C-alpha positions, 0 to 999 in steps of 0.5 A: 213636651218634646214629642218631636225631639230629634233625640227621641225620634230622629227618623220621625223628625227627618220625615217631618222636615221633608214633608213640611218643606214639600207641602208648605206654600212656597211664598206667602200671597202677593199683594195687588201692589206687588203684582201691579209693579210687576205688570208695569215692568212687563208692559214698560217696553214695546219690544217683544223680546224685552217683554218676555224676558222681563216676565220670566225674570220677574216670575222667577224672582217672585216664586224663587224658581230654579228656572222660568221659561216662556215658549210658544206652542204650535199644535199643528206642527207638534212643536214648541219654541223656547224664546226666553229663560231666566235661571235663579239657582246657585247650584251648578248641577241644577243649571246643567241638568235643566234641558232648556236651551233656546230653539225648537223642541218636539212636543213628544219630549213633554210626554203625557203633558203634550196633550194638555199643552195642545189643548191650552190647559194649565199643567201642575206637577209637584214631583213628590212621591205619593206618601202619606204622613201620619200628621198630614191632616194636621198641616194640610189646613195650612196650605192649599195644594193643587195637583192634576188628577186623572193623568199620570204626569210622573216624569220630568219635563225639560229636566225639571221634577216639579213644574207649573205650566200656565197658558197664555192665550192670545186673541189671534189664536196663538198659544204660549206658556209660562213654565215654572221649573224646579229641580226638586219636588215642590208643592205649587200652592193656590197662591202660586198658581193665581200669581202666575195666572195674573202675570200671564194675564198682564203678559198677554196684554203686553204681548199684544201691544208688542205685537201691534208695535212689531207689526207696525214696524214690520209693515213700515219695513215691508213698505220700505222694501216694496218702495225700493223695488218700485223705485228700481222698477221706475229707474230701469226696465231691465228685468235681471237687475230688478229681480236680483235686487229684490231677492237680495233685499228680501234675503236680508230682511227676512234673514233666510238662507236662500232666495230664488226666482223662477220665471215660468210664463210670458218670458218669451215676450221679454226676449228670453226664449221661454219654453214649456215646463215639459221641454226645458231640457235644451241643447244648452241648459246653462243658457236656459237657467241663466235666463230663467233662474235668479238666486242669492244665498247666504254663506256658507250655503253655495248656489244651487241653480244648476241643480234646481228642478224647474219641474219639481213637485212644489213648482207644479203645485204652485203652477196648478193652484196659483197659491202660496205654499208654507212648509215649516219642515220639508221632511214632513211634506207629502209632496216633497218627501223625507228623502228628496235629493234636491232638497237634501243637496241644497240643505233646505229645511223650511220653505216658503213659496209664493206665486208671482202673478197678476190677473193676466197670468203667472209670471214667476215663482218666488222661493224663500228657503231656510237651511240652518234650522227649521222655521215656522213662517210667521204671518209677517213673513208671508205678508212680506213675501206676498207684497214683494211677489205682487210688486215683482209681478207688476215689475215683470208685467211692466218689463213685458209691456216695455219689451213688447212696446220696444219690439213693436217700435223696432218692427214699426221702425223696420217697416218704416225704413223698408217703406222709405227704401222702397219709396226711394227705390220707386222714385229712382226707378220712376226717374230712371224709366222716364230718363231711359225713355227720354234718352232712348227716344233721343238716342233713336232721334240722334241715330236717325238724324245721323243716318239721314245726314250720313246718306246725302253726305256720303253722296256728296263726299262720294261724288266730289272726285267725279265733279273734280274730274269733270271740271278738270276735263272741261277746263282742258277743253276750254283752254284748247278752244281758246288756243284754236280760236283766239279771236271769238266773235263779239258776243262770245267775248262779251259773255267771257268777260262777264263770267270772268272765266279765268277766275272761275277756273281758278276758284273751282278747285278751291270750292271743291276742297272746301266741300270735301273738308266740310263733308269730312267734318260732318262725317266725323261729327256723325261718327262721334254721335254714333260712338256716343250713343252706341245703340248698335252695341248693347251689353258689355263690350271691350272698348277704348276709354280714350275713344269714349272720352274724345267722342264725349268731348266732341259732342261738348264742343258747342257747349264748352266755351273756348276760354275753358282749356281741356288738359288731357293726361292719358295713360296706357290703358287696356281695353275695358269691359263696359257698356260704352253708351252708358259709360259715355253718359256718365262722362258727359254728366261729370264733364258738363258739371265741370263746365257749369262750375267753371262758367260760374267763376271768373278766373284765369285760366279755367281748366278741366284736367282729364287723367287716366291711369291703369291700377294693376292688381295688388293682392286680392284686388282685381286690376282697375282703370281710373278716370279722374276729371278735375276742375279749378272751379269754386269747389263743393261745400263740405255740408253737401258733399255727402248728398251730391249722389242722392236722387233729386238733390241739386244746387241749381236753380229751379228749371235748370236741373233735376238732381238726377245726373250724378245719382244716375251716374253713381248707379251706373258705375257702382251697381252696373259696372261694379266700380266706384264713383267718389268726389274730392273737393275743398271749397275754393279749390275745385273738385275732382271726380274719380271713377274706378272701373274693373278691367273685366266684369267677369272677375267681379262676383256680384253679391247676388248671382241674379245680378248677372242678369241685371248687369246684362241689361242696359242701365237706366243711368242717363244724362241730366237734361239740364246738362245737354249740350247746346243744339240738343234739346231735352224733352 
């Protein structure tokens, strides 16, 4: 019988072909061996991308699909992400019409299917018209079609007319689907569904293994990054270097477009002048941002530090709650809003914000921003960001402690230096007070002795002319008596012979001349003592320095051996404004040191050269006078030349010097007279002490105006007791 001959029933035959092709199973049932082979291929790799691609390739080849996809479903954000695809069709129009590019898609593109996807249910759609053929009952027994009931699933999904969506539910709550797509209507048999479900079951195991492997690899990379940051922390406590290096590495590992660190608290201890969030608008905001914001960017996105809002909504939320913020789509976040100008200008689409904190408080905020696309931040991303934030918190805390320690050390050092300076000043003051009292007493004694000696000497010196006159008159009387009485009696002749009157009369004038010369010498010595001490001339006076030098040399006559020659090379000097008594003490110290140095050597000749000269003003300098006292003694060793003006420094034996002579002299010349005292010496070639003094003290402005009151007081610079001339005993 030719009941279905095309010649007899062409319309019926065409209808039969269409119905049979759409209703028959797509493929006979698969054997366990075939499914086992597919499972082995899927689980052959531990790389998730390879596992998923293998699954869709095997499924597409097995069921002869136009396309097979694997996508993740995110019910919380109402999106899906296609990550793997396999196309098995030779028809170009089918390939181009299927909307199955990789990336994110909103669930609304799945239409009524979206609700089933969020619930993790399978979705089956054949895509054929609901037509009933008169022979349907004959063929229905040959196949076992499965269709969704109760929901209108008409319409295409991702450009496919027929589709089979089988869920892959993972233990950690993740939801994914294997999508079998066909451009033409297709009936999905029970065998097809069971086959894809079996593959989904094996794929779930393979995904879990790949995820465990991937987590292990990510954990290793995370630990490696944290270890690098830890190593940087140990190598340097420079906070900008640590932060810049950490966010640069984090940018590369997580493949984000922007990474930024915002220092918010405790930064003032690091020397960065941190201000409260409500007072960040300073007179120099660029300086503030440069010290509190650190950013790295991936091209082509430019830096945004200048436009970063340090008082933004996310920043305030993190500061208030001290918790991370995970934002897949910034336009959907109520805190930011869809039209936030800062995020629009920075082109930020997804953001992960992590507080950098310890138990001591919040130090900074770490911002990871994705600009090229919307990103769902995985648990690995969040774990890595938190791990880096924890290490950065430790680094910042260590930098804070290091800065605090350095600050305390600097303060302690400054206090120690201040205490040392105060101690040295007290020691100098004490020594100066002691010597001041000694020299004051000695000066008063010298002045008193000179005064007491001066009175009888003046009495003697003043009466010598009268004695000379009286003796001359007596001599005349004796000569007149001898002329009138040439023959005295025997008794008078015996007395005259015994007295040797002629010799006495001849020797008396010589005795008077000697007495006059001695009294005059004593007067000059007393005048030299008075000029040296000058207790009657307190304060600054205009004096002749040559007179002071000669007075000092006169006092040193008994101390200086005759073998030592004094060479005077005096220039023409103006009167110099100084304190004569204190300046004479300086000259005494320097000259006696020169005498002591020459006493220690055996050479000929031994000389002390005193040279004075006038230094006229040049440019801004004031006119000066210079006194150079040089000796040809053994010189001063180089290693101690920098210490000779230090208080209590001496090279003399114990009991022979206190180490205050040159120190006090230096204080007198430099601090009181605003001059300079220096030394030039080469071992074996003697030493030269050079004193430079301004001609007028009022031309020299002290660093502190109160110095004028001090300049008016007598200085405590004194003569070293060990350098006193013979005949003058120091207490």
